[in-house]
LUMKEVEX-53252 format. One record per residue: residue number from 1; residue in three letters; x, y, z of N, C-alpha, C, O in turn. Coordinates in steps of 0.02 Angstrom, whole numbers, plus 32768, in hexadecimal, padded with zeros to 4 digits. Example, Ala and Ser with C-alpha at 12.3 -4.5 7.8 and 13.67 -1.06 7.14 Angstrom:
<rs>
R    n  res   n_x   n_y   n_z  ca_x  ca_y  ca_z   c_x   c_y   c_z   o_x   o_y   o_z
R    1  ala  8294  7EE4  8186  8267  7F1F  8186  8294  7F5B  8186  82C8  7F5A  81A7
R    2  ser  8282  7F90  8162  82AC  7FCB  8165  8285  8002  818A  829E  8039  8192
</rs>
This chain:
<rs>
R    n  res   n_x   n_y   n_z  ca_x  ca_y  ca_z   c_x   c_y   c_z   o_x   o_y   o_z
R    1  met  7B6E  DA3A  7B15  7B86  DA40  7B59  7B4A  DA46  7B87  7B1A  DA69  7B78
R    2  met  7B4D  DA25  7BBF  7B17  DA25  7BF0  7B12  DA67  7C15  7B46  DA85  7C24
R    3  lys  7AD6  DA7D  7C24  7ACC  DAB9  7C4D  7ABC  DAA2  7C94  7A9A  DA70  7C9E
R    4  ile  7AD3  DAC7  7CC5  7ACA  DAB7  7D0B  7A98  DAE8  7D29  7A9D  DB25  7D1E
R    5  glu  7A67  DACE  7D4D  7A38  DAF8  7D71  7A55  DB06  7DB6  7A68  DAD7  7DD9
R    6  gln  7A57  DB45  7DCA  7A72  DB57  7E0A  7A3C  DB7B  7E33  7A21  DBAD  7E1D
R    7  pro  7A2C  DB61  7E6F  79FB  DB84  7E98  7A17  DBC5  7EB1  7A53  DBCA  7EBF
R    8  asp  79EC  DBF8  7EB8  7A03  DC37  7ED4  79E9  DC3E  7F1B  79CE  DC0F  7F37
R    9  leu  79F1  DC78  7F39  79DC  DC83  7F7E  7992  DC76  7F8A  797E  DC65  7FC2
R   10  phe  796A  DC7E  7F57  7922  DC76  7F5E  790A  DC31  7F48  78CF  DC26  7F3E
R   11  asn  793A  DC02  7F41  792C  DBBD  7F30  790B  DBB4  7EEC  78E5  DB85  7EE1
R   12  thr  791A  DBE2  7EBF  7905  DBDA  7E7A  7944  DBC9  7E52  797B  DBD4  7E69
R   13  ala  793B  DBAE  7E17  7975  DB99  7DEF  7986  DBD0  7DBD  795A  DBEC  7D9D
R   14  thr  79C6  DBDD  7DB7  79DE  DC0B  7D84  7A0E  DBE4  7D58  7A33  DBBA  7D6F
R   15  gln  7A0C  DBF3  7D18  7A36  DBCF  7CE9  7A7B  DBEF  7CE5  7A82  DC2B  7CDB
R   16  leu  7AAE  DBC6  7CED  7AF2  DBDE  7CE5  7B02  DBE2  7C9B  7AE5  DBBE  7C73
R   17  thr  7B2F  DC0E  7C89  7B43  DC11  7C44  7B6D  DBD3  7C33  7B8D  DBB7  7C5F
R   18  thr  7B6B  DBBF  7BF5  7B93  DB87  7BE1  7BD8  DB9F  7BCE  7BE0  DBD7  7BB5
R   19  leu  7C09  DB76  7BD9  7C4E  DB87  7BC9  7C5F  DB6D  7B84  7C3D  DB41  7B6A
R   20  pro  7C93  DB86  7B66  7CA7  DB6D  7B25  7CBB  DB25  7B28  7CD4  DB0D  7B5B
R   21  asp  7CB0  DB02  7AF2  7CC6  DABC  7AEC  7D12  DABD  7AEF  7D32  DADE  7AC6
R   22  ile  7D2F  DA98  7B1E  7D78  DA9B  7B27  7D9D  DA7C  7AEC  7DD9  DA85  7AE6
R   23  ala  7D7A  DA57  7AC1  7D9B  DA3B  7A86  7D9D  DA6F  7A4E  7DC2  DA65  7A1D
R   24  gly  7D75  DAA4  7A53  7D71  DAD6  7A1D  7DA1  DB10  7A28  7DD0  DB0D  7A50
R   25  glu  7D94  DB45  7A03  7DBD  DB81  7A07  7DAC  DBA9  7A46  7D71  DBAB  7A59
R   26  pro  7DDC  DBCA  7A65  7DCD  DBF6  7A9D  7DA2  DC30  7A84  7DAC  DC48  7A4D
R   27  pro  7D74  DC47  7AAD  7D4A  DC7F  7A98  7D72  DCC0  7A94  7DA1  DCCA  7ABB
R   28  ala  7D61  DCEB  7A65  7D83  DD2B  7A5F  7D56  DD5C  7A3B  7D2E  DD4A  7A10
R   29  gln  7D5C  DD9B  7A4E  7D3C  DDD2  7A2B  7D6A  DDE9  79F3  7DA6  DDDB  79F5
R   30  asn  7D4F  DE0B  79C3  7D79  DE23  798B  7D9D  DE63  799F  7D94  DE98  7981
R   31  val  7DC7  DE5C  79D3  7DEF  DE92  79EE  7E36  DE77  79F6  7E3E  DE3D  7A0A
R   32  asp  7E68  DE9F  79E8  7EAC  DE85  79E8  7EC0  DE63  7A29  7EE1  DE2F  7A28
R   33  thr  7EAE  DE80  7A62  7EC2  DE62  7AA2  7E9E  DE20  7AAF  7EBC  DDF1  7ACA
R   34  ser  7E5F  DE1C  7A9B  7E38  DDDF  7AA4  7E53  DDA8  7A76  7E5A  DD6F  7A8B
R   35  leu  7E62  DDBA  7A38  7E7E  DD89  7A09  7EC2  DD70  7A20  7ED2  DD36  7A17
R   36  ala  7EEB  DD9D  7A3C  7F2D  DD89  7A55  7F26  DD59  7A90  7F4B  DD28  7A94
R   37  ala  7EF7  DD67  7ABD  7EED  DD3B  7AF6  7ED5  DCF6  7ADF  7EEC  DCC3  7AF9
R   38  ala  7EA7  DCF5  7AAF  7E8E  DCB5  7A95  7EC6  DC8D  7A74  7ECA  DC50  7A7B
R   39  asp  7EF1  DCB1  7A50  7F2A  DC8F  7A2F  7F59  DC72  7A64  7F73  DC3B  7A5B
R   40  arg  7F63  DC97  7A9A  7F8F  DC7E  7AD0  7F70  DC3F  7AF1  7F94  DC0F  7B00
R   41  ile  7F2F  DC40  7AFB  7F0D  DC07  7B19  7F13  DBCA  7AEC  7F1E  DB92  7B04
R   42  lys  7F0D  DBD4  7AAA  7F12  DB9C  7A7C  7F55  DB79  7A81  7F5A  DB3D  7A74
R   43  lys  7F89  DB9F  7A93  7FCC  DB83  7A97  7FDA  DB60  7AD9  800E  DB3E  7AE0
R   44  leu  7FAD  DB67  7B0A  7FB7  DB46  7B4A  7FAE  DAFB  7B43  7F88  DAE5  7B18
R   45  pro  7FD0  DAD4  7B6C  7FC1  DA8C  7B6C  7F77  DA82  7B7D  7F5A  DAAA  7BA1
R   46  lys  7F5A  DA4D  7B64  7F13  DA40  7B6F  7F01  DA41  7BB9  7ECB  DA59  7BCB
R   47  thr  7F2C  DA27  7BE4  7F1C  DA26  7C2B  7F16  DA6C  7C47  7EEB  DA79  7C71
R   48  lys  7F41  DA9B  7C33  7F3D  DAE0  7C4B  7EFC  DB00  7C34  7EDD  DB25  7C5A
R   49  phe  7EE8  DAF3  7BF6  7EAA  DB0E  7BDD  7E6F  DAF2  7C05  7E41  DB16  7C15
R   50  ser  7E72  DAB1  7C14  7E3D  DA91  7C3B  7E38  DAAF  7C81  7E02  DABA  7C9B
R   51  glu  7E71  DABD  7C9F  7E72  DADC  7CE2  7E53  DB22  7CDE  7E2E  DB36  7D0B
R   52  ala  7E62  DB47  7CAA  7E47  DB8A  7CA2  7DFB  DB88  7C9A  7DD7  DBB1  7CB7
R   53  val  7DE3  DB58  7C73  7D9B  DB52  7C68  7D79  DB3B  7CA9  7D43  DB54  7CB9
R   54  leu  7D98  DB0D  7CCD  7D7C  DAF6  7D0D  7D79  DB31  7D3E  7D48  DB3A  7D61
R   55  his  7DAE  DB58  7D42  7DB0  DB92  7D6F  7D78  DBC3  7D5D  7D56  DBDD  7D89
R   56  gln  7D6F  DBD0  7D1D  7D39  DBFE  7D07  7CF5  DBE2  7D1B  7CCA  DC07  7D32
R   57  trp  7CEB  DBA1  7D12  7CAB  DB82  7D22  7C9D  DB85  7D6D  7C66  DB96  7D82
R   58  leu  7CCF  DB76  7D96  7CC7  DB7A  7DDE  7CBA  DBC2  7DF5  7C95  DBCE  7E24
R   59  thr  7CD8  DBF2  7DD2  7CCC  DC39  7DE2  7C83  DC4A  7DD6  7C64  DC6E  7DFD
R   60  glu  7C66  DC30  7DA0  7C20  DC3C  7D91  7BF3  DC1B  7DC5  7BBA  DC30  7DCF
R   61  arg  7C0C  DBE8  7DE6  7BE5  DBC4  7E19  7BF6  DBDC  7E5F  7BE9  DBB8  7E90
R   62  ala  7C14  DC17  7E65  7C27  DC32  7EA6  7BEB  DC31  7ED5  7BB4  DC45  7EC3
R   63  gly  7BF6  DC19  7F12  7BC0  DC14  7F43  7B9D  DBD1  7F41  7B79  DBC0  7F70
R   64  tyr  7BA5  DBAB  7F0B  7B85  DB6A  7F05  7BBA  DB32  7F01  7BB1  DAFD  7F1E
R   65  gly  7BF0  DB3F  7EDE  7C26  DB0F  7ED9  7C15  DAD3  7EAE  7BE4  DAD4  7E89
R   66  ser  7C3E  DAA0  7EB2  7C34  DA64  7E8A  7C59  DA29  7EA9  7C8F  DA31  7EC5
R   67  thr  7C3B  D9EF  7EA3  7C5D  D9B2  7EB8  7C86  D997  7E7D  7C7D  D9AE  7E44
R   68  asp  7CB2  D968  7E8A  7CD7  D949  7E54  7CA8  D928  7E22  7CB2  D92D  7DE6
R   69  asp  7C73  D908  7E3B  7C42  D8E8  7E0E  7C21  D91C  7DE0  7C18  D90F  7DA5
R   70  glu  7C10  D956  7DFB  7BEF  D98A  7DD3  7C1F  D9A5  7D9D  7C0B  D9B2  7D65
R   71  ile  7C5E  D9AC  7DB0  7C90  D9C3  7D80  7C98  D990  7D48  7C97  D9A1  7D0D
R   72  lys  7CA0  D951  7D5B  7CA9  D91C  7D29  7C6D  D918  7CFA  7C75  D910  7CBD
R   73  glu  7C31  D91D  7D16  7BF5  D918  7CED  7BEF  D953  7CBD  7BDF  D94A  7C82
R   74  tyr  7BFC  D98F  7CD5  7BF5  D9CB  7CAC  7C25  D9CA  7C71  7C12  D9D8  7C38
R   75  phe  7C64  D9BA  7C7F  7C98  D9BE  7C4B  7CA1  D97C  7C25  7CC2  D97A  7BF1
R   76  gly  7C84  D946  7C3E  7C8D  D905  7C1D  7CD2  D8E8  7C29  7CEA  D8C1  7C00
R   77  trp  7CF1  D8FB  7C61  7D34  D8E3  7C70  7D31  D8A5  7C9C  7D00  D89B  7CC0
R   78  ser  7D64  D87B  7C97  7D6A  D843  7CC6  7D86  D85E  7D08  7DA0  D896  7D0A
R   79  gly  7D7F  D837  7D3C  7D9C  D84B  7D7C  7DE7  D853  7D79  7E04  D87E  7D9A
R   80  asp  7E07  D828  7D51  7E50  D82B  7D4A  7E67  D86A  7D27  7EA0  D87F  7D30
R   81  tyr  7E3B  D88A  7D01  7E4D  D8C9  7CE0  7E37  D904  7D0B  7E5A  D936  7D11
R   82  glu  7DFC  D8FF  7D29  7DDF  D937  7D4F  7E06  D947  7D8F  7E16  D981  7D9A
R   83  arg  7E14  D915  7DB8  7E32  D922  7DF9  7E75  D948  7DF4  7E7E  D977  7E1B
R   84  pro  7EA3  D936  7DC7  7EE1  D95D  7DC3  7ED5  D9A5  7DAD  7EF9  D9D2  7DC4
R   85  arg  7EA4  D9B1  7D82  7E95  D9F6  7D6D  7E7C  DA1E  7DAA  7E93  DA56  7DB5
R   86  arg  7E4E  DA02  7DD1  7E34  DA23  7E0C  7E6B  DA2B  7E40  7E71  DA60  7E5F
R   87  trp  7E93  D9F7  7E4B  7EC7  D9F9  7E7D  7EFB  DA2F  7E6D  7F14  DA50  7E9B
R   88  thr  7F0B  DA39  7E2E  7F39  DA6E  7E1B  7F1E  DAB2  7E30  7F44  DADC  7E49
R   89  leu  7EDE  DABE  7E27  7EBE  DAFC  7E3B  7EC0  DB04  7E87  7EC7  DB3B  7EA1
R   90  val  7EB8  DACC  7EAB  7EBC  DACE  7EF5  7F03  DAE2  7F0A  7F0C  DB0D  7F34
R   91  lys  7F35  DAC2  7EEC  7F7B  DAD1  7EFE  7F8E  DB19  7EED  7FB9  DB36  7F0E
R   92  gln  7F6E  DB36  7EBA  7F7C  DB7B  7EA8  7F56  DBAD  7ED4  7F5E  DBE9  7ECD
R   93  gly  7F2C  DB93  7F02  7F06  DBBE  7F2F  7EC9  DBDE  7F0E  7EAF  DC0F  7F27
R   94  leu  7EB2  DBC2  7ED6  7E79  DBDE  7EB2  7E37  DBBC  7EC4  7E02  DBD9  7EBC
R   95  val  7E3C  DB7E  7EDD  7E01  DB56  7EEF  7E0E  DB38  7F33  7E47  DB27  7F44
R   96  arg  7DDA  DB30  7F5A  7DE2  DB11  7F9D  7DA6  DAE4  7FAC  7D72  DAE8  7F8C
R   97  gln  7DB1  DAB9  7FDC  7D7C  DA8D  7FF6  7D4D  DAB7  8021  7D64  DADB  804D
R   98  ser  7D0C  DAB3  8014  7CDD  DAD8  803D  7CC6  DAAC  8077  7CDA  DA72  807D
R   99  asn  7C9D  DAC8  80A2  7C7F  DAA1  80D8  7C41  DA7B  80C1  7C25  DA53  80E7
R  100  gln  7C2B  DA86  8084  7BF0  DA65  8069  7BFF  DA1F  8051  7C38  DA0F  803E
R  101  arg  7BCC  D9F6  8053  7BD0  D9B2  8036  7B8F  D9A8  800F  7B59  D9BE  8023
R  102  arg  7B94  D986  7FD5  7B59  D971  7FAF  7B60  D927  7FA0  7B98  D90D  7F9D
R  103  lys  7B29  D907  7F97  7B2A  D8BF  7F8B  7B42  D8AF  7F45  7B32  D8D2  7F14
R  104  ser  7B69  D87B  7F41  7B80  D861  7F01  7B47  D83A  7EE1  7B12  D831  7EFE
R  105  arg  7B54  D822  7EA4  7B21  D7F8  7E83  7B11  D7BA  7EAC  7AD8  D7A1  7EAA
R  106  ser  7B41  D7A2  7ED2  7B36  D766  7EFB  7B1B  D777  7F40  7B0F  D74A  7F69
R  107  gly  7B11  D7B8  7F4F  7AF4  D7CD  7F8E  7B26  D7DE  7FC4  7B13  D7F0  7FFC
R  108  asn  7B67  D7D9  7FB5  7B9A  D7E9  7FE6  7BA8  D834  7FE6  7BA2  D855  7FB3
R  109  pro  7BBB  D850  8021  7BCA  D898  8023  7C0A  D8A7  7FFC  7C3B  D881  8000
R  110  met  7C09  D8DE  7FD7  7C43  D8F4  7FB1  7C55  D93B  7FC4  7C2A  D963  7FD4
R  111  val  7C95  D949  7FC3  7CAE  D98D  7FCF  7C94  D9BB  7F98  7C93  D9A8  7F5D
R  112  val  7C81  D9F7  7FAB  7C6F  DA2B  7F7A  7CAB  DA5A  7F76  7CC0  DA75  7FA9
R  113  trp  7CC6  DA62  7F3A  7CFF  DA8D  7F2E  7CE6  DAD1  7F1A  7CB5  DAD7  7EF6
R  114  glu  7D08  DB06  7F33  7CF2  DB4A  7F25  7D2D  DB76  7F10  7D66  DB66  7F1E
R  115  ile  7D1C  DBAB  7EEE  7D4E  DBDB  7ED8  7D65  DC04  7F16  7D3C  DC12  7F42
R  116  val  7DA3  DC17  7F18  7DBD  DC3F  7F50  7DB0  DC88  7F43  7DC2  DCB2  7F6C
</rs>
């Protein structure tokens, strides 16, 4: 899984933690409540698990956000898979469009999505 460098207030890069591979097992500690939560996550439809992982990742990027291109690149998702996952989080009031824009690979401005 790719690691993302995030600039901080002092314009230095800090490494974000990597998230679990969404194709693998949900992470859990050897504690009954943690194991129960991981078991519940395993039973979710893949799209719900993907939304949860995306929400967690955007939370880690609070203050910096992410464009659709950055989300697709990090998770290896197609646009047809990524946009509905992100849009579901927007409709739930968990993610919103920021006032920031960053350039896409082609140089066009892209919306930066942020955690609410």
